[in-house]
C-alpha positions in Angstrom: 96.8 109.4 91.4 97.2 106.3 93.6 95.4 108.0 96.5 92.5 108.9 94.2 92.3 105.3 93.0 92.2 104.1 96.6 89.5 106.6 97.5 87.5 105.6 94.4 87.7 101.9 95.3 86.7 102.7 98.9 83.6 104.6 97.8 82.7 101.9 95.3 82.9 99.1 97.9 80.8 101.0 100.4 78.2 101.9 97.8 78.0 98.2 96.8 77.6 97.2 100.4 74.9 99.8 100.9 72.9 98.6 97.9 73.4 95.0 99.0 72.2 95.7 102.5 68.5 96.2 101.6 67.4 94.6 104.8 69.7 96.8 106.9 73.4 97.3 107.6 75.9 97.5 110.5 78.8 100.0 110.5 81.4 101.4 112.8 85.1 101.5 113.6 87.6 98.9 114.9 90.9 99.7 116.6 93.5 97.8 118.5 97.1 96.4 118.8 98.9 94.5 116.0 101.7 92.0 116.0 103.6 91.8 112.8 106.5 89.8 111.4 108.0 89.2 108.0 108.8 86.2 105.9 112.3 86.9 104.4 112.2 83.8 102.2 115.5 81.8 102.4 116.7 84.1 105.2 113.9 83.0 107.5 111.6 85.3 109.4 112.0 88.5 111.4 111.2 89.0 115.1 107.8 90.4 116.2 106.9 94.0 115.8 104.2 95.4 118.1 102.2 98.3 116.6 98.5 99.3 116.0 95.7 99.6 113.5 92.4 101.3 113.0 89.6 100.9 110.4 86.1 101.8 109.4 83.7 99.1 108.2 80.2 98.4 106.9 78.4 95.1 106.4 75.0 93.8 105.5 72.8 93.0 108.4 69.5 91.2 109.2 68.7 90.0 112.8 68.2 86.4 111.6 70.8 86.2 108.8 73.6 83.7 109.2 75.8 85.3 106.5 76.9 88.9 105.8 79.1 90.7 103.3 81.5 93.3 104.6 83.9 96.0 103.4 86.5 97.7 105.6 89.2 100.3 105.1 91.9 101.5 107.5 95.4 102.3 108.5 97.8 99.5 109.5 101.5 99.5 110.6 102.9 96.3 109.0 106.4 95.0 109.3 108.8 93.1 111.6 111.9 93.7 113.6 115.5 92.6 113.8 117.0 92.1 117.3 120.8 91.8 117.6 122.7 90.8 120.6 125.6 92.8 122.0 129.1 91.8 121.0 132.6 92.9 120.1 134.4 92.4 116.8 138.0 92.8 115.9 139.3 94.1 112.5 142.4 92.9 110.8 144.2 96.0 112.0 143.4 95.2 115.6 140.7 97.8 116.2 137.7 96.7 118.1 134.1 97.4 117.1 131.6 97.1 119.9 127.8 96.7 119.2 125.2 97.1 121.9 122.1 94.9 122.0 119.8 96.7 119.5 116.4 96.4 118.0 115.7 97.5 114.4 112.0 97.9 113.6 111.0 97.8 109.9 107.7 99.6 109.5 105.4 99.9 106.5 102.6 102.3 107.0 99.7 100.9 104.8 96.2 101.8 103.8 94.2 98.6 103.5 90.9 97.9 101.7 89.2 94.5 102.3 86.1 92.8 100.9 84.7 89.5 102.2 82.0 87.5 104.0 81.1 86.5 107.5 79.3 83.4 108.8 77.4 84.2 112.0 76.3 81.8 114.7 73.4 83.3 116.6 72.8 82.8 120.4 70.7 84.6 122.9 73.6 86.5 124.6 76.2 87.1 121.8 76.8 86.3 118.2 79.9 84.4 117.2 81.4 84.7 113.7 84.3 83.9 111.4 85.3 85.9 108.4 87.3 85.5 105.2 88.1 88.2 102.7 90.5 89.5 100.1 92.7 92.5 100.8 94.6 95.2 98.8 97.0 97.6 100.4 98.9 100.8 99.4 102.1 101.8 101.2 102.1 105.4 102.3 105.5 105.5 103.9 108.2 103.4 105.6 111.0 103.9 108.1 113.7 102.3 106.0 115.4 105.7 105.5 116.5 105.4 109.1 118.9 102.6 108.0 120.4 104.5 105.1 124.2 105.1 105.6 123.5 108.8 105.7 121.4 108.3 108.8 122.8 105.2 110.4 126.7 105.2 110.8 126.7 101.5 111.4 124.5 100.6 108.4 127.5 99.8 106.2 128.5 97.1 108.7 125.1 95.4 108.5 124.4 93.0 105.6 120.7 92.3 106.3 118.9 95.7 106.5 116.4 96.2 103.8 117.3 99.5 102.0 115.0 102.3 100.9 114.1 103.0 97.3 112.4 101.3 94.5 112.6 97.9 96.2 109.6 98.8 98.3 106.4 97.8 96.5 103.6 100.3 97.0 100.7 98.0 96.0 100.3 94.7 97.7 97.5 92.1 98.2 96.6 89.2 100.4 93.8 87.8 102.5 92.2 88.3 105.9 91.0 85.4 108.1 89.6 85.7 111.5 86.8 85.4 114.0 85.1 87.2 116.9 81.9 87.9 118.7 79.3 90.6 118.6 77.2 91.9 121.5 74.5 94.5 121.9 74.3 97.5 124.3 70.9 98.5 123.1 68.6 97.9 120.2 70.8 99.7 117.7 74.2 100.0 119.4 76.6 97.2 120.1 80.2 96.2 120.1 82.6 93.5 118.8 85.8 91.8 119.8 87.8 90.3 116.8 91.0 88.4 116.2 92.3 88.3 112.6 95.4 87.2 110.6 96.4 89.1 107.4 99.1 87.3 105.4 100.3 88.9 102.2 100.5 87.0 99.0 102.7 89.6 97.2 106.1 90.8 98.3 106.2 94.1 100.2 109.9 94.4 99.4 111.9 92.9 96.5 115.6 93.6 95.8 118.5 92.0 94.1 122.0 91.7 95.6 123.1 94.9 97.4 126.8 95.7 97.9 128.1 96.6 101.4 131.4 96.9 103.2 132.3 94.5 106.0 134.3 95.4 109.2 137.5 95.0 107.3 136.5 97.3 104.4 136.0 94.5 102.0 133.1 94.7 99.6 130.4 92.0 100.0 127.0 91.5 98.5 123.7 90.6 100.2 121.5 87.9 98.8 118.3 88.7 96.9 115.4 89.7 99.2 111.7 89.0 98.9 109.9 90.1 102.0 106.2 89.4 102.8 104.2 90.9 105.7 102.1 88.8 108.1 100.0 90.6 110.8 97.9 89.4 113.7 95.4 92.0 114.9 93.2 92.2 117.9 90.3 94.6 117.4 87.7 96.2 119.7 84.9 97.9 117.9 81.6 99.7 118.0 78.6 98.5 115.9 75.8 100.8 114.8 72.8 99.2 113.2 70.6 100.6 110.4 67.5 98.5 110.1 65.1 98.9 107.1 61.5 97.8 107.6 59.1 97.5 104.7 55.4 98.3 105.3 52.7 97.0 102.9 50.1 99.6 102.3 46.5 98.6 101.4 44.5 101.1 99.5 
């Protein structure tokens, strides 16, 4: 049902943009690398997570227009990472637990739908622009199962992993802010280079205190967790123009 709602929203936005673009439209795809991290509230922020994204877009277009509306939809790997240094720890019974330097990526595979506006600055060679939009996302899957005690023998010693389950919020929202430049290869085919930032306003993950066992076998509790995603994305794209010309006929 949620996939159908997402598809319906996508079709509706693209139809709206197509109707709005009576003077023409630009459409294409954008792909590139992403850098993500997470705000863990009182616990601070995670380390950076390098991943990727890809999306399709459509926007209103007129050669002399300084403003345009846009809609875009795509796949984004959000999240952050935890990096722990190596070390040795001694239990009360004298046994030693050794941990190697390890990186734990927390990945949220999301479908995103954005709607917004661009301001364009026209020059002879290239067109510069900045954009602002609202964004809704649906989480398709995560990798948090990798840190479940059944899959990670050391998970019970770690008090800070987010855990899988109902704490992951499937629907989230935020904004997208960015800028870039457009350039033309021919009359109807061009490209773009864009840098954008996508902070979430909602929590991708929310959980109360979770019990865990420390190295001595004592039961402890984690604090409450409210995790928000923030992504920085560099996109390289292709632009295809559809120009509508109106001809007045005299009878």
